[in-house]
Backbone as ProteinMPNN parsed JSONL, in Angstrom:
{"seq_chain_A": "MNKKQLEIIYSIGSVALLTVLFILVHQTMQQHQEYGFMGALVAFIIITSLVGLKINQME", "coords_chain_A": {"N_chain_A": [[1.669, -22.042, 0.198], [3.504, -20.662, -2.462], [6.291, -18.426, -3.141], [5.747, -16.81, -5.363], [2.938, -16.773, -5.57], [2.287, -15.541, -3.12], [3.488, -13.058, -3.54], [1.934, -12.015, -5.629], [-0.591, -11.873, -4.372], [-0.026, -10.085, -2.246], [0.68, -7.843, -3.753], [-1.699, -7.175, -5.096], [-3.273, -6.699, -2.848], [-1.924, -4.497, -1.71], [-2.272, -2.513, -3.642], [-5.043, -2.308, -3.543], [-5.268, -1.372, -0.924], [-4.008, 1.138, -1.224], [-5.857, 2.369, -2.917], [-8.122, 2.457, -1.232], [-7.104, 4.111, 0.792], [-6.735, 6.497, -0.683], [-9.419, 7.066, -1.285], [-10.453, 7.453, 1.308], [-8.948, 9.685, 2.103], [-9.851, 11.556, 0.245], [-12.517, 11.804, 1.025], [-12.406, 12.667, 3.693], [-10.496, 14.687, 4.157], [-10.917, 17.536, 3.14], [-9.801, 20.105, 3.059], [-6.944, 19.929, 3.03], [-6.02, 18.044, 1.0], [-3.795, 17.368, -0.537], [-1.719, 16.803, 1.248], [-2.717, 14.564, 2.525], [-2.877, 12.764, 0.372], [-0.161, 12.513, -0.218], [0.708, 11.366, 2.19], [-0.705, 8.933, 2.07], [0.521, 7.818, -0.161], [3.165, 7.58, 0.757], [2.742, 5.75, 2.846], [1.915, 3.555, 1.309], [4.289, 3.017, -0.147], [6.045, 2.345, 1.946], [4.764, 0.08, 3.084], [4.717, -1.656, 0.856], [7.468, -1.96, 0.454], [8.274, -3.171, 2.88], [6.839, -5.583, 2.756], [7.988, -6.655, 0.455], [10.638, -7.025, 1.341], [10.165, -8.917, 3.334], [9.156, -11.083, 1.851], [11.406, -11.606, 0.335], [13.131, -12.627, 2.255], [12.07, -15.077, 2.775], [12.306, -18.598, 2.402]], "CA_chain_A": [[1.76, -21.072, -0.877], [4.874, -20.347, -2.821], [6.626, -17.0, -3.114], [5.104, -16.102, -6.473], [1.539, -16.555, -5.205], [2.256, -14.528, -2.065], [3.831, -11.768, -4.13], [0.764, -11.545, -6.372], [-1.629, -11.522, -3.394], [0.389, -8.862, -1.561], [0.635, -6.734, -4.704], [-3.103, -6.802, -5.271], [-3.72, -6.127, -1.577], [-1.344, -3.174, -1.478], [-2.943, -1.576, -4.551], [-6.376, -2.098, -2.972], [-5.077, -0.504, 0.237], [-3.748, 2.489, -1.724], [-7.131, 2.892, -3.41], [-8.948, 2.769, -0.057], [-6.523, 5.293, 1.437], [-7.066, 7.662, -1.51], [-10.846, 7.361, -1.1], [-10.616, 8.023, 2.65], [-8.385, 11.039, 2.101], [-10.741, 12.414, -0.534], [-13.757, 12.032, 1.756], [-12.244, 13.239, 5.029], [-9.588, 15.835, 4.216], [-11.273, 18.441, 2.056], [-8.948, 21.296, 3.049], [-5.535, 19.644, 2.744], [-5.972, 16.736, 0.363], [-2.462, 17.051, -1.066], [-0.944, 16.171, 2.322], [-3.28, 13.23, 2.718], [-2.458, 11.918, -0.744], [1.267, 12.225, -0.03], [0.785, 10.413, 3.297], [-1.162, 7.633, 1.572], [1.561, 7.304, -1.052], [4.293, 7.171, 1.604], [2.329, 4.512, 3.517], [1.948, 2.51, 0.289], [5.689, 2.689, -0.438], [6.613, 1.661, 3.115], [4.153, -1.248, 3.195], [5.201, -2.463, -0.259], [8.877, -2.271, 0.709], [8.36, -4.146, 3.968], [6.356, -6.871, 2.254], [9.017, -7.156, -0.45], [11.755, -7.526, 2.145], [9.721, -10.133, 4.018], [9.091, -12.15, 0.854], [12.782, -11.905, -0.056], [13.756, -13.404, 3.317], [11.47, -16.412, 2.81], [13.018, -19.654, 1.655]], "C_chain_A": [[3.231, -20.809, -1.197], [5.071, -18.827, -2.904], [5.903, -16.211, -4.202], [3.637, -15.798, -6.15], [1.419, -15.489, -4.124], [2.545, -13.143, -2.62], [2.647, -11.179, -4.892], [-0.333, -11.095, -5.417], [-1.278, -10.221, -2.678], [0.358, -7.653, -2.49], [-0.793, -6.246, -4.909], [-3.633, -6.146, -4.001], [-3.174, -4.734, -1.338], [-1.955, -2.131, -2.41], [-4.359, -1.291, -4.057], [-6.294, -1.18, -1.753], [-4.83, 0.937, -0.194], [-5.035, 3.137, -2.225], [-8.039, 3.298, -2.254], [-8.418, 4.009, 0.655], [-6.826, 6.557, 0.647], [-8.533, 8.056, -1.341], [-11.081, 8.0, 0.263], [-10.089, 9.448, 2.723], [-9.324, 11.99, 1.375], [-12.016, 12.753, 0.237], [-13.559, 12.799, 3.052], [-11.403, 14.506, 5.075], [-9.859, 16.779, 3.048], [-10.317, 19.629, 1.942], [-7.534, 21.01, 2.562], [-5.38, 18.26, 2.123], [-4.575, 16.373, -0.116], [-1.584, 16.384, -0.014], [-1.431, 14.75, 2.588], [-2.869, 12.27, 1.615], [-0.982, 11.559, -0.632], [1.459, 11.212, 1.097], [0.359, 9.015, 2.868], [-0.115, 7.004, 0.665], [2.78, 6.831, -0.272], [3.963, 5.867, 2.329], [2.362, 3.337, 2.543], [3.378, 2.064, -0.004], [6.311, 1.916, 0.717], [6.07, 0.24, 3.225], [4.655, -2.168, 2.086], [6.655, -2.871, -0.057], [9.028, -3.324, 1.796], [7.905, -5.533, 3.527], [7.39, -7.483, 1.305], [10.217, -7.715, 0.292], [11.394, -8.837, 2.838], [9.661, -11.315, 3.047], [10.499, -12.568, 0.437], [13.488, -12.776, 0.981], [13.214, -14.829, 3.395], [12.296, -17.382, 1.976], [12.039, -20.538, 0.942]], "O_chain_A": [[4.078, -20.746, -0.307], [4.123, -18.056, -2.754], [5.496, -15.071, -3.978], [3.152, -14.7, -6.424], [0.544, -14.626, -4.2], [1.917, -12.165, -2.215], [2.388, -9.979, -4.807], [-0.943, -10.047, -5.627], [-2.134, -9.351, -2.519], [0.04, -6.548, -2.05], [-1.056, -5.044, -4.895], [-4.357, -5.153, -4.067], [-3.883, -3.874, -0.816], [-2.139, -0.981, -2.01], [-4.826, -0.155, -4.141], [-7.147, -0.312, -1.568], [-5.381, 1.862, 0.403], [-5.272, 4.32, -1.982], [-8.657, 4.362, -2.292], [-9.197, 4.865, 1.075], [-7.141, 7.589, 1.238], [-8.853, 9.242, -1.263], [-11.821, 8.978, 0.371], [-10.711, 10.316, 3.334], [-9.565, 13.104, 1.839], [-12.538, 13.861, 0.119], [-14.463, 13.519, 3.476], [-11.596, 15.329, 5.97], [-9.101, 16.806, 2.078], [-10.054, 20.105, 0.837], [-6.987, 21.772, 1.765], [-4.683, 17.405, 2.669], [-4.203, 15.2, -0.106], [-0.791, 15.499, -0.338], [-0.634, 13.848, 2.846], [-2.55, 11.11, 1.875], [-0.594, 10.426, -0.919], [2.279, 10.301, 0.979], [0.983, 8.026, 3.253], [0.11, 5.795, 0.716], [3.366, 5.799, -0.599], [4.808, 4.977, 2.418], [2.79, 2.242, 2.908], [3.649, 0.867, -0.098], [7.026, 0.939, 0.495], [6.835, -0.701, 3.437], [4.983, -3.327, 2.341], [7.032, -4.002, -0.363], [9.814, -4.261, 1.654], [8.519, -6.537, 3.887], [7.638, -8.688, 1.348], [10.754, -8.758, -0.082], [12.213, -9.752, 2.919], [10.072, -12.423, 3.39], [10.756, -13.75, 0.211], [14.351, -13.578, 0.627], [13.832, -15.694, 4.015], [12.902, -17.007, 0.972], [12.441, -21.481, 0.261]]}, "name": "protein", "num_of_chains": 1, "seq": "MNKKQLEIIYSIGSVALLTVLFILVHQTMQQHQEYGFMGALVAFIIITSLVGLKINQME"}
């Protein structure tokens, strides 16, 4: 696989992960959903950044 294909796959996967995290937060954290949504967003940003750095290091 080349870098462009990996980038597309990781992008779709990270958006799917964010959607799943939002659904889990909505179902499990009824009292403090805002904290769960912020945590899911932070996890999404960290994962996306790490994947981007990893793809950038590939030759």
